N, C-alpha and C positions, 0 to 999 in steps of 0.2 A: 555781250558775250553769252549771257544767259539765253538770249533769243537764238544765237547761232547753235548753241548746244541742243536746244529744243528742235531746230530744223534737222540737224544731223540725226538726232534720236528718232524723229518721225520717219525720215527717209530710210534709216537702217532697219527699223522694226516694223515699218508700216505693213509689209507683206505678211508679218506674223499675226496681225491683229484681226484677220478675217475668220469668222466663225464657220465651222464645217460640221456636218452631221457626225455624231459619234458612232452610230450603228447604221447598218444597211437596212433596206426596205423589207427584208424577210420578216415573217411574223414572230412575235413573242410566243413563248410556251409557258403554260401555267402549271403550277404544282402546289401541293399543300401537305401538311403533316396529317397524322391519323385523325380521323373524325372532323376534318375541316374540308370544306368544299371551295374550289376556286375555278374560275374559267376566264379566258381572255378573248376579246374580239378586236378586230382591227378597224382602222379608218374611222375615228382615231382609235388608238389603242385604249381599250377599256378593260379594266381588271375588276372582276366582281368576286366577292368572298363571303362566306358564311361560317362563323365559328359555332361549334357545338360544345366546345370545351376550350381548354388552353391549347395553344399551338400557333401555327403561322401559315400564311398563304403567300405565294410569290409568283412573279413572272420572271422569266429569264431569257436572255438574248446573248448569242455568241458575239464576240468582237475581237478585234486585233488591235490592242491598245499599247502604245509605248509612251510612257509619261515623259514629257519634256521637263526642262528646268522650272518653268513657270507656266501656268495655264489656268483656265477656268472652264468647268463643265457646268452647263445650264440645263436643268431638267424642269420643263413646264409640267405642272401637276394641278389637278383639281379633282373634286369628288365629294363624297360624304362618308361619315363614319368616324367620329372624333374619338380621341383618347387612347388609341393604340400606338405602339411604337412603330416608326418607319425606319427601315434599314436599307441602305443602298450598299450592295456588296460587290466587290471586285475580286474575282478568283483567278489565280494564275493557271497556266496550261496543265500543271500537275493535278489540279482539282483539289489539292490539299491545303493550300495557303490562301487565306482570305483577308482582305482589307475592307474596311467599311466606314460609312458615315451614318451616325444614328441621330434621329430626331425623336426624343421621348415625348409621349403623349401628343402625338402629331394630330393637328386638326385641319384637314383639308377644307377648302371653301368651294363655293360654286363657281367662283371666278378663278382664272388661271393665276397661280403664283409660281415664281421661279425659284427653285432651289439651286443656289450657286455653290459650287464645290471648288475650292482651291487646294493646292497640295497640302497645306497645313491642316485641312479638315479631315483628311483621310488617315485613319489609324489602323494599325495591325490588329486583327481580330483573333485569329488562331492559325495554327499550322506548324509543321515541323521545321520550317526554314530557320536558319540562324540569322539571315539577312532580312530584317523586318522593314526595310525601306520599300516603298511602293514604286515599282518600275514598269511592270507589265500586267496586263489582264487579258484573259481569254474568254471571260464570261462576266456578264453584268446581271445582277439580280435586284429587283425591287421587292421588298418583303414587308408585309404587315404582320406584326407580332401582337397577339392578344394580351391585353392588360386586364387587371381586375375590374376596372371601371370603363374599359373601352367598348366601342360599339361591337355588337355581335354580327351585324350585317353591314356591309359597306361596299364602296367601289372607288376606284381611282382611274382617272384618265391621264394618260401620259402623252404629252406633245412631243415634237421633234427634239431630241436631245442633241445639244450642240457642244462642240469642243472648240475652244479658242486659245491659241498659243499667245502668251503674254510676254512682253519684254522681261528680261531678268530684273528682279527687284534691285533698286539702287542700294548701295551700302548704307546701313543705319548710321554710319559715322559721318554721313553728309551733314554739314553744320546746320543747326537750327538758329535762326537769327530773330532779333527784335530791336526796335528803337529804344528799348529799355534793357540794355545788355546786363544790368545787375541781376535780372531774374534768371539768367542762363550761365552765370560765371561760376556757380558752385561754391560761392563764398557766402556763408550765412551771416556775415557781418555787413553785407551790402543789401540794399533793397530799393525797389522802385516806389517812389512816393508821388502819387498822382490822383487826380480826379478824372482824368481823360481815359478813354479805353486803351487797354494794353493789347497790342496785336503781336502775335507770334507767327513767324513764317517757318513752316516745317520743311521748306526747300522743294518738296514734291508731295504729291498726294500719298500720305502714309496711312497704313493701317495701325491702329493702336486701340487699347482697351479703356483708356480713361486718362485722368490727369491727377497729379499730386501737386497740391498748392501749399506752399509754406508761407505763412504770414508773419509779419513783425508785429507783435503785440496783438491788439484786437483786430479781427478781420471784419469786413463789412458784414452786417447781419444778413444781408441778402445781396447776392450778385449773380451774374449770368455769364454763361459761356456760349458764344456763337461760333459757327464754323462756316468755311467757304472753301471752294476748290479753285476759285479764280480771283478772289480778293474783292469782288464787286457784289456778288449775290450771297447774302448771309442767311443762315437759319439758326434757330435756337437749338443748341445741343444739350444744355443742362441749366437748370435754375436751382440755386442753392439758397435755402432759408435757414436761419438760426444756426449759422456756423459757430463753432466754439473757438475759432481762431487757431493759432499755431499751425497744425497740419490738417488739410482736407484731402481725403482720398476719394476721388470721384470716379466711380465705375460708370462706363458708357457703353458697355457691350462690345460688339465688334464695330468699330467706328473708323471712318476714313475722312480725311480732310487735308488740305494744303495750308490753310490759314485758321488761326484761332483768335478770337477777340474776347477779352475779359472786361466786363463793364459793371459798374456799381453806382448807386446814387450818393455815395459818400466817399471820403478819402480811402484810397487803397494803399497799403504799404506791403507790397508783395516781395518776399525774399527770393522765391524760387518757384518755377513751374517746370514740371517734367512729365514725360509721357509714361503711362503705365502700359505694361505688356497686354497683348490681346487676351492672354490667359486670365489676368487679373480682372479684365473687363467682363469676362464671361463666367468666371468662377469666383463666387464670393469667398470661398475658403482660401483661395490663393491671395485674394485682396486682404482679407483680415489677417492672414498669417504674415504678410508683409508689414501690415500695421503693427502687429504684435512684436515683430523684430525691431521696430523703432520705438517701442514703449518700454517702460521699466518692467522687469520680470515680475509677474504676479498681477499685472493689470488685466491680462486676458487669461483664460484657463490654460492649464499646462498643455493641453492637446493642441491649442492654437499657437503655442510658443515653440514649435519644432521639437517637442519632447514627447516620447511615447507615454501615453497615459493609460492606466488600467481602470477597470470598472467592474461592477457586478449588478445583478438584477434585483429590483424591488418589485414584488408581485404577490399573487395569490395562486393557489393550486388551480390549474386549468386556465389561467389568465393569458398565457402565451405572450404575444406582443402587446397586449393590453397591460403594460407594465412600465414602471419607471426604471431608471438606472442611477446608481450612485458611483461617482468616481472615487478613486483612491484618495483624492484631496477633499472629498466631502461635498462636491457639487452634486445636485440632485436633478436629473433630467425628469421632467414631469410626465411625459408621455412620448411615444415613439415619434422621432423627428421633431420633438418639441423643445422649448427653451429650458434653461436650468436655473435653479437657485444657487447662486455662488456667494458664499459667506465672506465677510471680512470683519475685523474687529478694530475699533479705535480705543486705545487704552492710554489715558492721560495724554491725548493729542498725538500719539504714535499709532500709525496704521499697520495692521498685520493682515496678511493674506497667505495663501498656500506657499508662497515663495520664501517667507521669512519666519515660519513657525516650524516646530517639530511635529511630525504627523505620524500617527500609528493607526492601524486598522484592527478590528476585532469583530466578533459576532456575539449576539445574545447567547449567553450560556456557553460560548465557544463552540457551539455545534448546531445552531439553528439559523435558518436563512433570513436573518434580521441584521443587516450590516450596520456597523458603527465605525465612524472615523473620529479620532480625537486629536485636537490641536493643543499644543502647549506653547505658550508665549510667556516666558518668564514665570511669574507667579499666577498666571491666568490660564485656564483651560477652557476649551470649547468642545463639548461632546455632541456630535451630530449622529443621530440614529434615525433609521427609517425602516418601515415594513409595510406590507400590503394588508388590506382588510376588505371585507365585503364580498359580493358575488363575483364569479369569474367573468360575467358579461359586462359589468360596470364596476370594476374594482377601484378602490381608492388607496392612496398611500398616506401614511402619517409620518410627518417629519418633525423631529424634536431637536431643539438646540438648547443645550444646558451650558450656561456660562458660570464658571466657578472662580471665585477669588481665593487662592491658596495662601495669600500673604497675611501678615498680621496687621495690615492697615486697610482702611476702606479704599475702594477703587471706583473711579468713574469710567464706565465702559459703554461704548455704543456697539451693539451688534447690528450690522447692516446685511440684509438679505437682498442681494442684487439679482433681479430677474433679467437674465441676459439671453440674447438670441443665439446661444450656442448649446449644442447637445453635449451630453457626457460621452456619447458615441463619437469617437474622434474623426477628423477629416480624412484620415487614411482608410477609413471604412467606406468602401465604394459599392459593394455588391448589394443589390436589391434595394437597400435604403442608403442614401448618401449621408454619411456622418458630417460633423462639423457645424456649420451655421444652421440655424433654425429660422423658419419663416415666421416673423412676428410683425404683423402690420398694425394691429391695434392692441392697446392695453387700457383697461378701464377698471378702476377700483370703486366699489360702493357697497355699503351694507355688509362689511366683512368679507366680501368676495372680489377676487380679481378675475376679470374676464379677459381671455387672450383670443384674439381674432374672433370675438363675439361669443365664445363659449366659456362657460363657467369652469375655471380650472383650479383656483386656489381659494381655500377657505381659511381665513385668519382668525384663530381663536383669541389671539392677543392683538389688540389694535395697535398698528404702528404709530410711533410718535411723530414721524415725518415721512412723507412720500414725495419722491421726485421722479420725474420721467425724462426720457431723453430719446430723441430721434438719432438715427445713425449720423455720426459726425457732428451732432448738435450739442448744445449746452444742457446740463442738468437743470431742470427748473421745477419749482414747486408746482404740484398739480397731481391729479388722480387719473388723468387719461392722456393718451398720446396716439397719434396716427402717423405712420412713417411710410413714405412712398417707396423707400428702399427695402421695406419689410425686415428691418433690423432694429426694431424699437426695443427699449429696455426701461426698467423702472427699478427704484431702490426703496426698500422699506427699512427705516431706521428705528431701532429699539434702544432707547437710552435707559441706563440703569446705574444705580449706585449700590455696590455690593459691599457688605460688611465682611470682615475676615471670615473665611471658610463658608461664606454664603453662596448658594446657587440660585440663579433665576432661569426660568425656562420660557422659550418661545415655541409655540406649537402650531403647526399648520396641517391641513388635510389637502390632498390634491387628487384630481380625477385623472386616472391613468389610461382610460380607453381613448384611442385615437380620435374616434368620432363619438362625441357625447351627446345623447339626446337631452331632453329636459331633466335636469337633476334637481328640480325644485323640492321634491320630497326628501332627498338626501340632505340638501342644504338646510331645509327646515329642521331636520333632526339635529344637525350639527349646531344650528343656531340656538337650540334649546339647552346646549351644554353650559352650565353655570360655573363649573370648576374644571378648567381644561386639564390641569395636572392629574386630578383624580380620574378623569375620563381617559386620558392617555395611559395612565398606569393600569387601569382595568383592561384597556384594549391590548396592552402589552401582555398581560397575564393570559387573556383569552387566546391571543395569537400564539404565545409560547406553549400553552397547553395543547393547542391544535397540532402544532408541528411536532411536539414531543410524542403525541399519540401516533401521528402519521408516520413518523420515522422509527418507530419502535416495534413494528410488526416483526422485523428481524433486527436483532440488536447485537452489536459487537462491542465488547468492552475489553480494553487492553490497558496494561499498567503504565503509569507515568514513566517516561524515559524511552518508550518504544517509538518508532516512526509514526507519523500521523495517519496510520492506516484506518483506524476506527473513525476519527473525525471526518476524514475525506470520504469514507464509505457512506457515512450518514448524509453529508452534504451533497454527494453525487446523486443520491436519491432525491433530495430536496430540489436541486436545480432542475432535474428532469421533470419534476412535478410542477415547478414554476413555469417551465417552458412548454408544458402541455397546453395545447390550445383547444379547449373543450375536450373532445375525444382524440384529437390528432397529436401524436408525439412529434415534436419538432426539435431540431438541434440548436435553434437560436431564436432570440426575440427580435433581432434586427436584420442582420445580413442573411441569416438562414431561417427566415420566417416562412418556411415551407415544410411539408412533410414528405420525406423520402421513405420509401418502403425499406430501403437498406438500413437507415438509421432506426426506423420504427421497429423493425423486426429484432434488431440487436438490443435496442433499448428495452423492448418488451420482454425479452428473455431475462435480462438482469432484473427488471422490476418484478417479474413473476417469482424469481428466486428470493425476493425480499418482501413478498406478501402482497404485491399489488397486481394480482391476477386480473382484477376487473378492468384495470387501465389497459393492459395488453389486449384483452378480449374486445373492449369497446373500440380500441384502435383498429383491430382487424375488421370489425363489422363496419366501421365508418369508411375504411379505405376500400373495401370490396366493391361498392357501386362504381368506383372510378375506373375499373378494369375495362379496357377497350373491347368492343364486340368480337374482335379477332381472338381474344384470350391473352393478348399482350398486357402485361402488368406495367403500368406507368412507373417511371423511375420516381416521380414525386407528384404531389398534388398541392394546389394552393387555391386562392380565391378565384382563379381563372378556370380551374378544373384540372384535368389530367394532362401532364406534360408529355409530349410525344417523343422526346429525345430518347433514342435507344440506349439503354444501359442494361445489358443482358444478365446482370446479377438479379434483377428485380423479380423475375418469374420464380427463381429458386427460393428467394427470400420469402415471398408470399406463401408458397407451399410449405416451407419449413416452419413458418410462424403458425400456420394452421395446425401442423402436426404437434408443435410444442404446446399449443393450447389444449389439445386433446390429452397430451401426456400429463399436463398439470391439472387435469380434472374437468375439462369443459364437458358440459352435459351433451351426451351423444345425440340425443334427439335434436337439439338445436344445431349442433355441429353438422348433422347430416343434411340440413337444408343448404349448406354451402358446398356439398360434395360435387354437384354438377359443375360448379365454377372451378373447383380444384382440378377436376378432370379436364376441363376446357383449357386451363392454363398449362397443364401437363402436356396436352396435345399440341398447344402452340409451341412450347419449348421443343418438342420433338420435331415440329415442322421446320424450325429454323436451324436445328442441328443437321437434319437430313442432307442438305446440300454439301456438307463437309464430309459425307460418307460416300461420295462418288469416286470413280476410279482415278480421276485427276488428283485426288488427295492421297492416293497410294503411290504416286510418283516420289522418288527419293527426295526431291527438293521440297515437296509439300507434305511429306509423311508426318512431320511433327504437328501438323494442323489437323490431321485426320480425326473426325468424330467430335470436334470441339464446337462450342457455340461460336457464332460468327463474330467478327470484330465489333467492338463498341467502345465508347469512351469509358465504360466500366464504372468504377468508383470515382470517375472524373480524373483519374490519374493519367488517362490517355486522351485528354481534351485536345491535344495538338493533332492527333490522328488516331482514329479507332484502331484497337489492337485485339489480338486473340488472347484476351486476359485470362489468366488462371484464376483470378478472383471470381470472375463470372462463372467459370466452370466448376470451381469448388462449390459455389452456391447452387449451381444447377444440379450438382450431385446431391447436395443436402436436400434440395427440393424434391428430387426424384425419390430419394429414400424416405423423406417425410411423407410424401403422398402414398408410397407403398405401405408404410406403417399405418397411416390413417385408414387406408383401405382395409387392412387386416383388422384394425380395431373396430371399424364400423360394419364388418361382415361383408364387404364388397370383394368377394373372393376372386372373381374373374379379373377385376381391376388390379387386385393385389398381385396376382401371378404376372400379369403383363408389366406392371409398374416395377416390380422387384427385378424382373429380368432386364428391363430397360436400364434400371439403375446400375446393375452390375456390369452390363456392357459399357455403359458410360464411364464407370469407375476404371475399367480396364483401359479404355481409350485415353483417359486422363493420365494414368500411370505411364502408359507407353509414350504419350506426348511429352511428359516431363523428362523422361530419359532421352528421347530423340532430340528434344530442344537442347539439352545439355551437350549432347554429342555434336549437334549442328553448329553451335557457337563455341565449342571447346570450353564449356563451363564445368566447374566441379560443384556447382550449387544450383538450387532451384531458381528458375527465372520467373519474373513477374508476368511475362507474356511470351507466347510461343513464337511470335514473329519479331520480338525485340531482343531476347536474350538478356534482359535487364535484371539488375539486382534489386529486389523489392521484398525484403523479409517481412515488412509490416503487412502486406497483403497476403503473403504466404502463410501467415499465422492462421488464417481462416481455414486452411486445409486440414489442420490438426486440432482445431478447437470447435466449440459449439456443435458437437456431434461429429466432427471430423475425426478420423482415426490415423494413427501413425502408419498403419498398413496402406493407407491411401496414396502415399508418396514414397519414392525411393529413399530408403533410410539413410544411405550414405550422403546423398545430396542434401537431405534435410539437415543432417548433423552439420555438414560443412556450411550450410546457409547461416545457421545461428551461431556457429563458432566465429564465422567471419563478421557477422553483425556485432557480436560482443566485442571482439578484439579491434576491428577496424572502424566501428562506428561509436559504440558506447564508451569504450576506454579512451579513444582518441578525443572524444568530445569533452572528457574531463580535463584534458590538457589544452585543447583548442576549441572553445565553445563555438557552436554554429547554429544557424537557424534550422529548426526542424518542426515536425508536427507531432504532438503527443499522442496521435493514433498509435505510436510505438508502444504505448502502454499494453497493447495486445501481446507484445513479446514476452511479458511477464508470464502469461498463461502458457506460451510456447515453451519457455525454459522449464516450467514445472513438468510438462509432459515429457520433456527430454531428460528429466531427473537431474536438473541443474538448479536447485533452489537457491544456492548462493548467488548465482547470476540473476535469478529473478529478483531477489531482494536488493542486490546492488543496483539493478536497473531501476527498481522502484524508488530507491533512495535518490538516485540521480533525477528522476522525474519530479520528486517532491521539491527538490531545490528550485525547480522552475515554476512552481505555483505562484500566481501573481494576482493580488498580493498574497504572500504566504499564509496570512491569518484568515483568508477567505476560502482556503482549501479548494481552489479551482484552477482550471486550465482553459486557455483559448484554443483555437484550432492551430495556431502558429506560436512557437516560442522564438522570440527575437533576441539577438545578442549584438552589441551590449544591451542591457536592460532598457535603456532610454532611446535606443535606435528605433526610429519610426518604421512601422510596417503594418500591413493589413493583418489582422489577427483572427479573422472569422468572427465568431461571436464569443463573448466572455460573460458568463461561463458558456462552454460549448457542450450541448447535451450529448452528442454522440461520443465525444472524447470522455465525458464523465461516465457514460455507460461502459466504455472500454475499461475504464478504471474499475467500475463496480464489478464487472464480471471477473476481471483479473484478480482483484482483491479477494473476492469470494472464493476463487479457485485456490488461493493460499491455504484455505481451510477445508474446502470440499469441492471436488469437481467430478464429473461423470465420465466413465468409459461406457459409452452408450451401447456399443455392440456386445460388450461383455456383461452389461447390466450390473455395473459396479459403481460404487461411490468411493473415490480416493480421498482419504482424509489427511489433513495436515501436511500436504506436499510442500508447502512453502513456509511452514512454521520454523522459527529459529529457536532452538532450545535456550539460547541466552535470554530470550524474552521472559521465560518462566522465572529466571532469577530475580526479575524486577517485580513480579507479582503474578496474579492469576489472570488468565485470558478466558473470556466467556463468549461463545457464539450461541445465541438463543434463537430458536425457531427459524432456521434456514429452510426455505421451501425447496423441495426437490420433486421429481416425477414420482418418487416413492413415498412421499409424505414429508413431514417436517423432521428435522434433526437438530439437536443441540449438543454442544461440546464444551467441556471445561478442561483446561490444561493448566497444571501447576507444577512447581518444582517438588520433587520427592526423592530423598536419599541419593542425591547427586544425579538424578535423572528426571523423568517426567511421570506424572500421574495423569491419566486421560480418562475422562468420564464421558460416555456417549449415551444419549437418550434419543430414540428415534421412533416414529410412528410405525415403521415397518422396515424389514430387512430386504434390500434388493436381491434379486435372484442370484447375482454373482457375489453378494456380500459387500461389506465395507472393507476397504483396503488401506493399510498403513505400510508404507515402505520404510521399515525401521532403519535399514542400513543407510538409506539416503538421508533420513531425518537426522542421523548422528554423523553425517559427513563421512560415510564409508565404514564406520565402526559397527561391529556386531553389538547386540544388546541382550542382556538378561531380561526375560519377559515373565512377569508375574501377573496372573489373571486373578483379580479379586472377585470379579463377578462377570458372568457371560461365557460364551463359547468362541474360541478362535481356532484357526488352522494355520499351520506353518511355524516358522517362516520358510518360505520357498523363494529363492532368488531375492532374498532380503525383505520380502513382503509377507505380512500376516493378513489373513482374511477373517473378519469378524462376522459371525453368523447369528448374533443376538442383537436385540433392539435395546437392551439395557446392559451396558458394559462398563466396568472399571478395570483398567489395566495399568501396570507400572512397568516402565521401560528404563533400564539403567545401562548406559553404554559400558562395554567391557574395556 
């Protein structure tokens, strides 16, 4: 019967199994991003490329492809130039929707290799379509994307690409059989007991990712899996040594076989064998997560147990990605993409881990970037603290574990520090660096040092009482070194202690946080000389605490107990940005966003200048400047590969604006002048890309809303599906024009000033007209995010009226409607029905202040505070997920750009600038109820007009305000008294200084030393 089926199958599908060329004989075309060279020659197709920075090179061919139900595409390829990413892209007829196959760190060889693509390999890349299934393609691209360590020069030869229709896959429900049916019956009480090979018939050649073996009792210490497609010719598929019995999860990559044979030199008692999915075979995260689902909770980290885990950074100022992470449960990731120390406690033979203890988080002094996690298990506590020390190029972390007996009786306790192949960065983190499992091939302990993959990583001040090591799926065994072919090795360091009542004992370790560590012999030698680890750690804590206290006190905000955590979060927002700083480059993250965007850097730089970190913003500008393309195009971001060529048209304005801000905050004119030719060049580049939108075609009624705008781009990456005429880009373009004009005036470049000022005002008019025309075109009563979308995006709209933007730059009625709708339909609804969102919305706080709605600003801020994760670390990621434990990509945690949004908005509560009026608006977000709780002090806020300080306290049923400033802005200091007191007029008593008004509820202060008393009527 089986033979008859095979004959029918062959006759029916035989005609489908012939391979045919996928593309015709017409030549390929070559292309490349900015500053990259590529060309293509035929016979055979040879594709040469040269990278001068980051970017990509490609060849492209038209095709008419209709995907069948099942098929295989074969691409012969050879060449040289290893380490870059290879992307094979399929684009539909619209040109907007892209599907792809990616091979990361691809290494072509001199011999032909065949890339085989089946439907399951093709994933959706981007595009506006709602149907993401791959059906048709009108264009094929083969793309080489530069990586940090990839070849700069290389070539690829492409052979004839074939398409072969395959028969539909047989249903997975087709029975699997064996002469030992016990292993397939799903009954864990039955098993095959034999010394003979166990053969499994999969019924047809199946694709699978590995095997799950369930053993009764002790498994063979060594056994072998063989495979065959015909039952006669066998090949070794997997050899297992040192099995720990019970369950073995055997990843085999993308594997195909009809028959499997299991053999061992000793008795086998096999309960069950089952196939693992292809995904588990190729993705260790999926494999381990499946294993965790079958293990007691707490065996694996929370992040591997299908629960959202949160974390924070351990680092030094300027260390960037050369940092560790601490999870909310106290796991410490030693370095980027590296393993973690995962603690557990054994107390009187009971084991405790993150799953069965009470856990809390805190910070050193409640306001320094030195995280602490505390466990409480009955009468025992474990305090886990960590911080960075040393230089920014080779920083170290110090981890301290304090075990305390709070009972009235002695306790026998074992602290186990498990070095596990899992990051604190969860597996849901996929961008740039993949979270989850860490590659650990070797572990070796000697002379107080643990080496991981050959590099010195851990220094043990306290010698462990016992060390065990374990290969993936193997038994724990006594020993100080291990090698694991699966690269998932682990080790455990046990510290046994007997604690008297109320006694604490400490275990202290140092760990190297740089991803690539050179010879650390000198550092190791200095650590080895430490004779009293506790005294050493205490001294290092004091030194680090003092450093951060000084660094974060250039501008200081103090608020009374009982107020929202505005002051603590303001302090930590600075700290996290300084930790994420990579030498001179401002970066939004230490893992996923380990790149420097000019967008993030400009806005982070402005907030840091306001808090006394002018040097950081200046060094950032200087470091970014050499990456500008010869055309004058400002790259959206830079990293180890160089300048990213992706067009994000906010970049040019942000670069010019930052230059102007540096001048306004006191940059030496002589040095600033050396960058003026580059500013002029960027200005001209922006003019050149706006010019095509000022042609007559854009005066047509259907295009009028696009007239005079910057061309479409993915902008702030909010339009990654399809480039759009983003107002975010245009608002920044206007800021850049105005900033360049101001800089020209400041530097005495009068001709440039005249031209630039005129261009800025023309552009401002075009933007205002476009905003109104877009509203009419789409029938909107609010401001749209993009002129060709008509979308609602108040978060990006904020930039139009903040950071130098003016209320007069946008139609006021549309602006008011935008933020009314945002407050009622987004913020208020979110209180009732939580939703996933990005805390970039913190910018709305600044917008509400400018719209004179401080109660809404404070309400929004309080909502955002509720979503800090963990609350006691005063941080946000890029994404807020709900429910709290629902797994989702979070960006980075903390996220530097989000923290900068908070920093600027929080400072605006107390002082922000009306730039064109040359005024500083004071206390626009202050709540008089805070004064009833105590005094608020803002000391040494940096402004373009010098430093200012404020004291606000309760006085006679109202407020007493003390202002001290270096200088008075030309337009004065402004306090909107009526808005401050929620619409009430106030009696004003001037104790010291000169004021004008009130007019329209506002008073203007004309003195640099002022004390006034305001009492609501």
